[in-house]
N, CA, C and O atoms as CSV, one atom per row, in Angstrom:
chain,resi,resn,atom,element,x,y,z
A,1,MET,N,N,-43.134,21.437,67.561
A,1,MET,CA,C,-42.665,20.116,67.260
A,1,MET,C,C,-41.872,20.249,65.925
A,1,MET,O,O,-42.263,21.027,65.055
A,2,ARG,N,N,-40.841,19.543,65.782
A,2,ARG,CA,C,-39.840,19.667,64.650
A,2,ARG,C,C,-40.509,18.730,63.432
A,2,ARG,O,O,-40.951,17.611,63.693
A,3,ASP,N,N,-40.539,19.200,62.284
A,3,ASP,CA,C,-40.979,18.417,61.207
A,3,ASP,C,C,-39.807,17.529,60.888
A,3,ASP,O,O,-38.640,17.889,61.043
A,4,PRO,N,N,-40.221,16.202,60.379
A,4,PRO,CA,C,-39.118,15.359,59.961
A,4,PRO,C,C,-38.453,15.658,58.737
A,4,PRO,O,O,-39.085,16.285,57.887
A,5,ALA,N,N,-37.288,15.313,58.512
A,5,ALA,CA,C,-36.494,15.493,57.441
A,5,ALA,C,C,-36.944,14.783,56.199
A,5,ALA,O,O,-37.306,13.616,56.343
A,6,PRO,N,N,-36.978,15.361,54.894
A,6,PRO,CA,C,-37.447,14.541,53.813
A,6,PRO,C,C,-36.808,13.203,53.599
A,6,PRO,O,O,-35.637,13.049,53.946
A,7,PRO,N,N,-37.467,12.252,53.070
A,7,PRO,CA,C,-36.666,11.037,52.606
A,7,PRO,C,C,-35.495,11.393,51.761
A,7,PRO,O,O,-35.564,12.345,50.983
A,8,VAL,N,N,-34.439,10.678,51.879
A,8,VAL,CA,C,-33.258,10.788,51.051
A,8,VAL,C,C,-33.516,10.123,49.645
A,8,VAL,O,O,-33.815,8.931,49.588
A,9,ASP,N,N,-33.414,10.801,48.655
A,9,ASP,CA,C,-33.458,10.204,47.326
A,9,ASP,C,C,-32.244,10.023,46.598
A,9,ASP,O,O,-31.806,10.962,45.932
A,10,PRO,N,N,-31.577,8.799,46.649
A,10,PRO,CA,C,-30.381,8.644,45.744
A,10,PRO,C,C,-30.427,9.028,44.325
A,10,PRO,O,O,-29.403,9.438,43.777
A,11,ALA,N,N,-31.469,8.931,43.729
A,11,ALA,CA,C,-31.604,9.182,42.241
A,11,ALA,C,C,-31.543,10.616,41.918
A,11,ALA,O,O,-31.321,11.031,40.780
A,12,ALA,N,N,-31.773,11.470,43.091
A,12,ALA,CA,C,-32.004,12.945,42.913
A,12,ALA,C,C,-30.597,13.339,42.261
A,12,ALA,O,O,-30.681,14.178,41.364
A,13,ASN,N,N,-29.419,12.904,42.544
A,13,ASN,CA,C,-28.279,13.343,42.068
A,13,ASN,C,C,-27.569,12.373,41.146
A,13,ASN,O,O,-26.342,12.316,41.074
A,14,ALA,N,N,-28.394,11.613,40.444
A,14,ALA,CA,C,-27.988,10.705,39.518
A,14,ALA,C,C,-27.343,11.418,38.284
A,14,ALA,O,O,-26.457,10.880,37.622
A,15,ASP,N,N,-27.843,12.668,38.015
A,15,ASP,CA,C,-27.127,13.413,36.695
A,15,ASP,C,C,-25.912,14.001,37.097
A,15,ASP,O,O,-25.235,14.518,36.208
A,16,ALA,N,N,-25.409,14.032,38.501
A,16,ALA,CA,C,-24.243,14.740,38.744
A,16,ALA,C,C,-22.947,13.867,38.371
A,16,ALA,O,O,-22.968,12.636,38.376
A,17,PRO,N,N,-21.895,14.580,38.070
A,17,PRO,CA,C,-20.570,13.591,37.522
A,17,PRO,C,C,-20.127,12.780,38.813
A,17,PRO,O,O,-20.318,13.093,39.988
A,18,ALA,N,N,-19.520,11.718,38.326
A,18,ALA,CA,C,-19.237,10.821,39.314
A,18,ALA,C,C,-18.308,11.182,40.434
A,18,ALA,O,O,-18.386,10.690,41.559
A,19,GLY,N,N,-17.422,12.075,40.055
A,19,GLY,CA,C,-16.422,12.492,40.915
A,19,GLY,C,C,-16.902,13.994,41.663
A,19,GLY,O,O,-16.118,14.697,42.300
A,20,SER,N,N,-18.200,14.280,41.464
A,20,SER,CA,C,-18.482,15.530,42.234
A,20,SER,C,C,-18.857,15.341,43.593
A,20,SER,O,O,-19.201,14.228,43.989
A,21,ALA,N,N,-18.817,16.403,44.392
A,21,ALA,CA,C,-19.014,16.238,45.911
A,21,ALA,C,C,-20.674,15.934,46.132
A,21,ALA,O,O,-21.037,15.278,47.108
A,22,SER,N,N,-21.443,16.351,45.356
A,22,SER,CA,C,-23.004,15.943,45.500
A,22,SER,C,C,-23.001,14.386,45.160
A,22,SER,O,O,-23.726,13.689,45.869
A,23,ALA,N,N,-22.371,13.851,44.298
A,23,ALA,CA,C,-22.623,12.459,44.176
A,23,ALA,C,C,-22.138,11.603,45.133
A,23,ALA,O,O,-22.743,10.570,45.420
A,24,ALA,N,N,-20.924,11.985,45.751
A,24,ALA,CA,C,-20.283,11.247,46.899
A,24,ALA,C,C,-21.057,11.402,48.237
A,24,ALA,O,O,-21.206,10.442,48.992
A,25,ALA,N,N,-21.516,12.566,48.491
A,25,ALA,CA,C,-22.427,12.848,49.516
A,25,ALA,C,C,-23.529,11.870,49.337
A,25,ALA,O,O,-23.724,11.032,50.218
A,26,ALA,N,N,-24.316,11.910,48.197
A,26,ALA,CA,C,-25.461,11.156,48.042
A,26,ALA,C,C,-25.182,9.474,48.261
A,26,ALA,O,O,-25.981,8.695,48.779
A,27,ALA,N,N,-23.997,9.180,47.791
A,27,ALA,CA,C,-23.727,7.850,47.863
A,27,ALA,C,C,-23.213,7.570,49.430
A,27,ALA,O,O,-23.365,6.429,49.866
A,28,ALA,N,N,-22.684,8.459,50.176
A,28,ALA,CA,C,-22.255,8.126,51.347
A,28,ALA,C,C,-23.453,8.189,52.315
A,28,ALA,O,O,-23.369,7.499,53.331
A,29,THR,N,N,-24.525,8.911,52.127
A,29,THR,CA,C,-25.650,9.111,53.049
A,29,THR,C,C,-26.504,7.805,53.233
A,29,THR,O,O,-27.102,7.386,52.242
A,30,PRO,N,N,-26.602,7.165,54.361
A,30,PRO,CA,C,-27.339,6.059,54.562
A,30,PRO,C,C,-28.835,6.426,54.406
A,30,PRO,O,O,-29.236,7.554,54.694
A,31,GLU,N,N,-29.601,5.513,53.971
A,31,GLU,CA,C,-31.116,5.577,54.117
A,31,GLU,C,C,-31.571,5.531,55.535
A,31,GLU,O,O,-31.323,4.565,56.257
A,32,LEU,N,N,-32.274,6.637,55.954
A,32,LEU,CA,C,-32.713,6.654,57.290
A,32,LEU,C,C,-34.157,6.467,57.546
A,32,LEU,O,O,-34.644,6.683,58.656
A,33,ASN,N,N,-34.870,6.053,56.491
A,33,ASN,CA,C,-36.247,6.054,56.551
A,33,ASN,C,C,-36.649,4.670,57.431
A,33,ASN,O,O,-35.919,3.678,57.446
A,34,SER,N,N,-37.994,4.768,58.197
A,34,SER,CA,C,-38.456,3.761,58.630
A,34,SER,C,C,-39.011,2.907,57.567
A,34,SER,O,O,-39.570,3.345,56.561
A,35,PRO,N,N,-38.780,1.346,57.915
A,35,PRO,CA,C,-39.259,0.404,56.878
A,35,PRO,C,C,-40.733,0.542,56.694
A,35,PRO,O,O,-41.140,0.233,55.574
A,36,THR,N,N,-41.519,0.901,57.471
A,36,THR,CA,C,-42.954,0.822,57.478
A,36,THR,C,C,-43.564,2.114,56.995
A,36,THR,O,O,-44.577,2.022,56.303
A,37,THR,N,N,-43.042,3.387,57.291
A,37,THR,CA,C,-43.685,4.544,56.957
A,37,THR,C,C,-43.073,5.511,56.188
A,37,THR,O,O,-43.712,6.401,55.627
A,38,GLY,N,N,-41.742,5.380,56.119
A,38,GLY,CA,C,-40.920,6.375,55.157
A,38,GLY,C,C,-40.577,7.598,56.013
A,38,GLY,O,O,-40.175,8.614,55.446
A,39,VAL,N,N,-40.716,7.560,57.385
A,39,VAL,CA,C,-40.432,8.699,58.222
A,39,VAL,C,C,-39.061,8.355,58.823
A,39,VAL,O,O,-38.754,7.238,59.239
A,40,VAL,N,N,-38.222,9.512,58.821
A,40,VAL,CA,C,-37.121,9.419,59.485
A,40,VAL,C,C,-37.188,9.234,61.038
A,40,VAL,O,O,-37.761,10.087,61.715
A,41,PRO,N,N,-36.612,8.133,61.616
A,41,PRO,CA,C,-36.559,7.967,63.067
A,41,PRO,C,C,-35.994,8.993,63.889
A,41,PRO,O,O,-34.865,9.352,63.555
A,42,ALA,N,N,-36.525,9.571,64.921
A,42,ALA,CA,C,-36.023,10.632,65.704
A,42,ALA,C,C,-35.912,10.219,67.260
A,42,ALA,O,O,-36.671,9.366,67.720
A,43,PHE,N,N,-34.981,10.828,68.015
A,43,PHE,CA,C,-35.034,10.453,69.325
A,43,PHE,C,C,-36.037,11.392,70.303
A,43,PHE,O,O,-36.417,12.511,69.959
A,44,GLY,N,N,-36.340,10.857,71.368
A,44,GLY,CA,C,-37.224,11.553,72.043
A,44,GLY,C,C,-38.803,11.398,71.872
A,44,GLY,O,O,-39.187,10.300,71.466
A,45,TRP,N,N,-39.755,12.372,72.135
A,45,TRP,CA,C,-41.021,12.131,71.999
A,45,TRP,C,C,-41.353,12.398,70.529
A,45,TRP,O,O,-41.832,13.469,70.156
A,46,SER,N,N,-41.098,11.455,69.773
A,46,SER,CA,C,-41.527,11.369,68.172
A,46,SER,C,C,-42.755,10.350,67.977
A,46,SER,O,O,-43.194,9.567,68.820
A,47,GLY,N,N,-43.177,10.539,66.738
A,47,GLY,CA,C,-44.195,9.558,66.354
A,47,GLY,C,C,-43.637,8.255,66.150
A,47,GLY,O,O,-44.204,7.220,66.499
A,48,TYR,N,N,-42.501,8.309,65.572
A,48,TYR,CA,C,-41.847,6.983,65.398
A,48,TYR,C,C,-41.630,6.175,66.944
A,48,TYR,O,O,-42.057,5.059,67.240
A,49,ALA,N,N,-40.965,6.958,67.662
A,49,ALA,CA,C,-40.784,6.248,69.008
A,49,ALA,C,C,-42.027,5.761,69.586
A,49,ALA,O,O,-42.029,4.645,70.107
A,50,GLU,N,N,-43.148,6.509,69.554
A,50,GLU,CA,C,-44.473,6.137,70.244
A,50,GLU,C,C,-44.899,4.976,69.507
A,50,GLU,O,O,-45.310,4.038,70.189
A,51,ARG,N,N,-44.885,4.842,68.246
A,51,ARG,CA,C,-45.319,3.810,67.354
A,51,ARG,C,C,-44.688,2.412,67.678
A,51,ARG,O,O,-45.321,1.357,67.674
A,52,VAL,N,N,-43.231,2.560,67.985
A,52,VAL,CA,C,-42.495,1.399,68.460
A,52,VAL,C,C,-42.832,0.997,69.757
A,52,VAL,O,O,-43.038,-0.185,70.034
A,53,ASN,N,N,-42.907,1.979,70.630
A,53,ASN,CA,C,-43.437,1.639,72.046
A,53,ASN,C,C,-44.769,1.026,71.971
A,53,ASN,O,O,-44.942,0.056,72.710
A,54,GLY,N,N,-45.663,1.367,71.287
A,54,GLY,CA,C,-46.982,0.802,71.217
A,54,GLY,C,C,-47.039,-0.493,70.711
A,54,GLY,O,O,-47.889,-1.287,71.114
A,55,ARG,N,N,-46.110,-0.814,69.761
A,55,ARG,CA,C,-46.024,-2.192,69.271
A,55,ARG,C,C,-45.504,-3.127,70.325
A,55,ARG,O,O,-45.998,-4.247,70.457
A,56,PHE,N,N,-44.442,-2.662,71.139
A,56,PHE,CA,C,-43.983,-3.631,72.053
A,56,PHE,C,C,-44.983,-3.655,73.245
A,56,PHE,O,O,-45.047,-4.702,73.889
A,57,ALA,N,N,-45.677,-2.731,73.560
A,57,ALA,CA,C,-46.856,-2.989,74.672
A,57,ALA,C,C,-47.884,-3.942,74.036
A,57,ALA,O,O,-48.361,-4.831,74.741
A,58,MET,N,N,-48.217,-3.830,72.886
A,58,MET,CA,C,-49.133,-4.970,72.379
A,58,MET,C,C,-48.671,-6.247,72.490
A,58,MET,O,O,-49.434,-7.170,72.776
A,59,LEU,N,N,-47.294,-6.429,72.258
A,59,LEU,CA,C,-46.777,-7.811,72.221
A,59,LEU,C,C,-46.669,-8.236,73.694
A,59,LEU,O,O,-46.771,-9.436,73.949
A,60,GLY,N,N,-46.467,-7.338,74.696
A,60,GLY,CA,C,-46.354,-7.716,76.080
A,60,GLY,C,C,-47.725,-8.051,76.537
A,60,GLY,O,O,-47.890,-9.041,77.251
A,61,PHE,N,N,-48.756,-7.275,76.169
A,61,PHE,CA,C,-50.164,-7.550,76.606
A,61,PHE,C,C,-50.588,-8.900,76.005
A,61,PHE,O,O,-51.318,-9.628,76.678
A,62,ALA,N,N,-50.156,-9.307,74.708
A,62,ALA,CA,C,-50.594,-10.657,74.221
A,62,ALA,C,C,-49.914,-11.641,74.883
A,62,ALA,O,O,-50.449,-12.749,74.882
A,63,ALA,N,N,-48.614,-11.484,75.588
A,63,ALA,CA,C,-47.972,-12.516,76.069
A,63,ALA,C,C,-48.447,-12.755,77.589
A,63,ALA,O,O,-48.245,-13.814,78.184
A,64,VAL,N,N,-49.048,-11.734,78.095
A,64,VAL,CA,C,-49.728,-11.767,79.510
A,64,VAL,C,C,-50.908,-12.699,79.152
A,64,VAL,O,O,-51.040,-13.771,79.743
A,65,LEU,N,N,-51.715,-12.322,78.247
A,65,LEU,CA,C,-52.907,-13.108,77.954
A,65,LEU,C,C,-52.736,-14.487,77.617
A,65,LEU,O,O,-53.562,-15.328,77.970
A,66,LEU,N,N,-51.443,-14.845,76.779
A,66,LEU,CA,C,-51.101,-16.235,76.671
A,66,LEU,C,C,-50.604,-17.055,77.967
A,66,LEU,O,O,-50.767,-18.261,78.152
A,67,ILE,N,N,-50.043,-16.251,78.716
A,67,ILE,CA,C,-49.783,-17.000,79.945
A,67,ILE,C,C,-50.827,-17.322,80.767
A,67,ILE,O,O,-50.885,-18.415,81.330
A,68,GLU,N,N,-51.933,-16.189,80.928
A,68,GLU,CA,C,-53.080,-16.569,81.703
A,68,GLU,C,C,-53.868,-17.781,81.074
A,68,GLU,O,O,-54.280,-18.699,81.783
A,69,ALA,N,N,-54.049,-17.742,79.777
A,69,ALA,CA,C,-54.872,-18.892,79.086
A,69,ALA,C,C,-54.167,-20.136,79.172
A,69,ALA,O,O,-54.866,-21.149,79.199
A,70,LEU,N,N,-52.785,-20.278,79.227
A,70,LEU,CA,C,-52.195,-21.585,79.237
A,70,LEU,C,C,-51.976,-22.013,80.605
A,70,LEU,O,O,-51.897,-23.225,80.804
A,71,SER,N,N,-51.857,-21.138,81.666
A,71,SER,CA,C,-51.654,-21.444,83.048
A,71,SER,C,C,-52.991,-21.590,83.765
A,71,SER,O,O,-53.061,-22.272,84.787
A,72,ARG,N,N,-53.901,-21.058,83.331
A,72,ARG,CA,C,-55.375,-21.025,83.900
A,72,ARG,C,C,-55.242,-20.508,85.313
A,72,ARG,O,O,-55.803,-21.050,86.266
A,73,ASP,N,N,-54.362,-19.275,85.421
A,73,ASP,CA,C,-54.179,-18.540,86.649
A,73,ASP,C,C,-53.825,-17.043,86.267
A,73,ASP,O,O,-53.442,-16.702,85.148
A,74,THR,N,N,-53.974,-16.337,87.168
A,74,THR,CA,C,-53.812,-14.840,86.846
A,74,THR,C,C,-52.253,-14.657,86.588
A,74,THR,O,O,-51.410,-15.459,86.991
A,75,PHE,N,N,-51.969,-13.488,85.856
A,75,PHE,CA,C,-50.683,-13.185,85.652
A,75,PHE,C,C,-49.854,-12.928,86.870
A,75,PHE,O,O,-48.713,-13.348,87.061
A,76,LEU,N,N,-50.664,-12.092,87.771
A,76,LEU,CA,C,-49.903,-11.633,89.072
A,76,LEU,C,C,-49.604,-12.831,90.025
A,76,LEU,O,O,-48.606,-12.959,90.735
A,77,HIS,N,N,-50.652,-13.677,89.904
A,77,HIS,CA,C,-50.416,-14.850,90.809
A,77,HIS,C,C,-49.370,-15.885,90.299
A,77,HIS,O,O,-48.561,-16.375,91.086
A,78,TRP,N,N,-49.390,-16.234,88.904
A,78,TRP,CA,C,-48.255,-16.872,88.231
A,78,TRP,C,C,-46.774,-16.297,88.505
A,78,TRP,O,O,-45.790,-17.007,88.712
A,79,ALA,N,N,-46.788,-14.893,88.472
A,79,ALA,CA,C,-45.525,-14.210,88.626
A,79,ALA,C,C,-45.221,-14.428,90.288
A,79,ALA,O,O,-44.037,-14.340,90.612
A,80,GLY,N,N,-46.019,-14.651,91.149
A,80,GLY,CA,C,-45.593,-14.672,92.486
A,80,GLY,C,C,-45.743,-13.282,93.137
A,80,GLY,O,O,-45.206,-13.065,94.224
A,81,LEU,N,N,-46.479,-12.311,92.484
A,81,LEU,CA,C,-46.551,-11.115,93.067
A,81,LEU,C,C,-47.776,-11.001,93.986
A,81,LEU,O,O,-47.836,-10.023,94.731
A,82,VAL,N,N,-48.732,-11.890,93.997
A,82,VAL,CA,C,-49.835,-11.941,94.964
A,82,VAL,C,C,-49.992,-13.316,95.518
A,82,VAL,O,O,-49.698,-14.254,94.776
A,83,PRO,N,N,-50.433,-13.568,96.776
A,83,PRO,CA,C,-50.409,-14.944,97.231
A,83,PRO,C,C,-51.552,-15.929,96.700
A,83,PRO,O,O,-51.570,-17.106,97.061
């Protein structure tokens, strides 16, 4: 498995002259960190993707529980999947 890239630190090149290539590269590089963990999001089977998938699954499960509680019926019957 590939290690995530270290977070980009714009202050690391603060001592470079304003017109230098490293200062321009640091200013042009967007911050790619996750807002919650500081890990760079990656495509494929990564920890970030699994974390986001788990959060959406929890929201979906909570929605099913809410539907069942409010309708006083099973989700499968409410959705018309079983008679």
